[in-house]
N, C-alpha and C positions, 0 to 999 in steps of 0.2 A: 579149730580154723575160725580165724576171726567173721563175726557174721557179714560184713561187708565186703570180706572178700568171699565169703560164697556166695553171697550174691550177684554181686560184680562176674563170677566163674557160672551162675544159672543163668545170667542173662544173655551171658557169651552165644548161647546157641539158638536164642531168639531172635527171631527176624527183624531188622531194622525199624523203626516206625516210619510212615509216611507222613513225612512232613511237606511231601510236593503239593503244591496248591492249583484248584482249575482256572487256568484263566477268567477274569471277566467277562461276562457277554457285550460285545459291543453296542453299543443304543441303537435302536434304529435310525433310519434319516431319517429327516427332518422332511416336511413336504418341500420347504424351500430347498434345502439337499440335493434331491431327488429332481426337480426342476433344474438347480445349477449346474448338475452333472447329466441332465440328456446333451446326448451326441448335436452336432448343430443337423443332422438329417429331421429331427425330430421337431424341427423348428422353423414357421413360415414367415415371410416377409412380408411387410406388411405397406402397400402400396403407396407412394408418396401423393397419389392424389387423395388418398384416405385419410391424408395428416392435417388436421388444422390445428395450428399455434395463437392461440391469445395471448397477447405480451400487455402487461399492467403497466401502470405507471411507478408502482413501487417497483419495477425491475424484474416481478416473478412473471413466468411463462405458466400456460397451463396448454397443455397440449392433448387432443382431443382423436381418438380415430373413429372413425365417420362407418357406418354401418349401410353402405347402399344397396346392402343385400335385400333389409327387411325397410327402408324406408328411403325408396329410390328418388322420388321425385321432392321431397325433404331436403334431401344432399344435395342434390342438383340444384334447389335454390340455396340451399346455405354455400354452398362452391359458387354460385351467382355473387354474394353477399360477400363472399371473399376477395375473391377479383376486382368487386367493384369498390372496394376498401371500405364497405356498408359500417362496419362494427368498429370504424377507426373513430374515436372521440367520443365512444360511447362510453357505459361503464355498469358493474358490478352493482346493482341497487338493491337487494335484498336479499339477507342472511338469515335463514329461519331456522332456530337451533333445532337440531335434530332433525331436519328434514330436508332442507335445497336452498342453494344459493342459485340466484337468478341474475342475468345480465340483459344490455339489450339496450335500446333510446327509454328510459324512464318519462321523458318527454310525450311519447308517441306523437311527435309530430315531424320526425325524421322523414323524410317519402324514401319509398321504396324503391328500389331498382325495377324495370323491366322485367318480366318474366317472373318476380315476385309476391306474390298475394295469397290471403288467408282463403284456399278453395283448394277442391280438387279432392281428391282417398284423402281417407282419414292416415293410412297405414300402420293402423294400432296391432293386425295381425298381417301375417301372409300364408296363402298356402305353401302347403307344407310344409318341407326345412324341419322338420321333425328331430328329438335332437338324436345324433347318433351314438352318445354315450349321456348313459342314464344316470340319474343319481340311485342308490340301494332304498333310500326312508320313499316312503312316501311326500309327494308337495301338499301344501296347506292349502294353496291357490288352484292348484291344475290338476287334471289326470296322469301328468307325467312331466317332470323337468328333468333338464341334464344338460349336454354342450354341443351344437350344430360344429357340421365338421370344420365350419371357418371358422371358429374357436370362439362362438358367440352362449354367451349362459341363457337357457330360451325355457319355454313350458312351453305346452302342447296338449289339445283335445285328439288328438287323433288324428284329425283335417289339419287344422291349421297351425299354427306355430307363432309365438311371441315373445319380444325382448323383455328380461325381468328386471323390475327397477331394483338393482342393488348397488350397492358403494360406488360412488363416483360414476354411475350410467348418466347419459346425459340427454334429456329431452324438449320437446318443443313447446313453450308456455303457451295458451291460447283461453281465448274467452268461453261462457258455458256453450254446450252444443245448441246449433252445427258447427260452429267454430271446430277447427283443426287446426289454427296456428299458421302464423305464414311462413315460420323458420327462421325467424327475425330474432327474436328473443326465446333464450335459452334457461334451462339450469340445468344443476346439479345435484346429485344426491348425497351428502355431506351427513346422513344419520343411519338411523336404523331403518333396513329396506323398507319403503311406503309400498311394496307388491300391492297392495288396495290400488293402486294406481295401475297396474298392466290392463293394458288392451282400454284403459280410457285417456292414455297419452301417449301420444308418438314416440318412442325413442330413439333415436340416432347415430346414438353410439357412447364410447365412452371417456374418459379421462385417464390414460394412461402414464402422464408425469405432471405434478403439479396438484394433486387434486388439494394437497396441503394449504395451497397459494388462498385458496376460495375458501375452506373449512378453518381457517382460521382466521378470517376477519373478522371483522368487531359485529355482533348479532345486532340486528337491526327493532328498532324501539316500538316504532310502529304496528299494524296492522297485517299480520302475517308475515312478520319479521321485516316487512317495507322500512328503509330508512326512514327517520323522523325527525323532528327538529331537531337542529345542532350537528347531524350527523352528516357527513359527505361521503356519496359512494365512493367507488374505486375506479377511475379512468382507464377505459381499457385505450393500448396506444395505438395496436396495429392486430390485425387477426391476416395471417394469410396460410395457404395453401402450401406443402412443403413442396411440391411441383412449382410452384411461383418463385421459389427463392431458387438464388444461384447453386448449383450439384455443389458446390465445398460448403454452403452454410444449409444443407437438406438435415435433418436428424433423421434417422433411420431405425426403425424399429421392426421386431417379432417376436411372433408369440409362441408356445408351445402346445403343438397340434394335437386336438383329440382327438385325432387317428393314431395316434402314436401311442407305444404301449409304455413309454416314461409318465403321459398322461397318465393311463391308466393309474400307475402305481402310486400318481401325485394324487388323483383321487381317491384312492383307499388310505393314503395315509392319514387327508384329510377327514376320513370319513369315519376311522379308528387311528387315535391319538393315542399313543404307549407309551407304558411306563420307561423311564424312571419317572415323570414329571405326572402324565395322566396316573389313576391310579384307578379310574372309573372309565376306561372308554365308552365311547355312545355308541359305537356299533353305526351313525348316521351322521348326515350331517345336513343344512339348510343349504342351497343352490349358490345362495349369494357367501355363505363361508367358505365358497371354494372359488376364488378368483382365479381367472383366465391370467395364469403368469406371461408377464409380457416384459423385453429388456429391449436397452438400446442393442443396437447391431453393432458391430464392432467394423 
């Protein structure tokens, strides 16, 4: 019998080789995908009176969510300043690389409206307000850190809590203590989180849209990033609360609630970035690496 024929007959009685392939495992959802897939019930609406819109002369807008629960006096004064249109025709006059963008009255001569002054409580911390969702890893600047029920990044010592100086957070400029700031001079973090400022300056909110309109501006050549000779500050055309605009012109925003299971999944994904790109998951994250998802509300 020919060799090939006998081999074929022998193989005929053998089971066929398994040529099937196991389906490739789906990559885990990214933090952004988790947030995007969160149902409507997981999101909370930001009140119109807590949205402050700065319009720059170059047409860009910087939209800030205010934090009245952490800085009630400063936020009240900021609402007065907006309603009195005090910020109109002021400017962004300081851009310090990897640090802050600052705006207000560079001349320091513009009269403040009644009810606005550099006085009162510092509002650097608040009683209670402990994080309801905590980070897995210890915080470098506080005994604990996490997120408040109303969606803010906070640190705490167990008795008091305070907002953290993360990217895009907005604070009140001040002079040396005992100055606490008038609420008229503001800055936004545009670099690596300067957490040493926590509990030393009042944080009053965060930029929720348009931070790139500040971070992309020309860096100041003067001391501390103030604009020097030959540099022109960026004029501010207007500053308005969303609640002061006609209903049809108001931008609406919402944030992913830390009380939701979707936020817990989002936080876990941020703290445990997985393959195929991450070959060595960190197993934790700095609080400033977990920005609370905020989006425009349809």
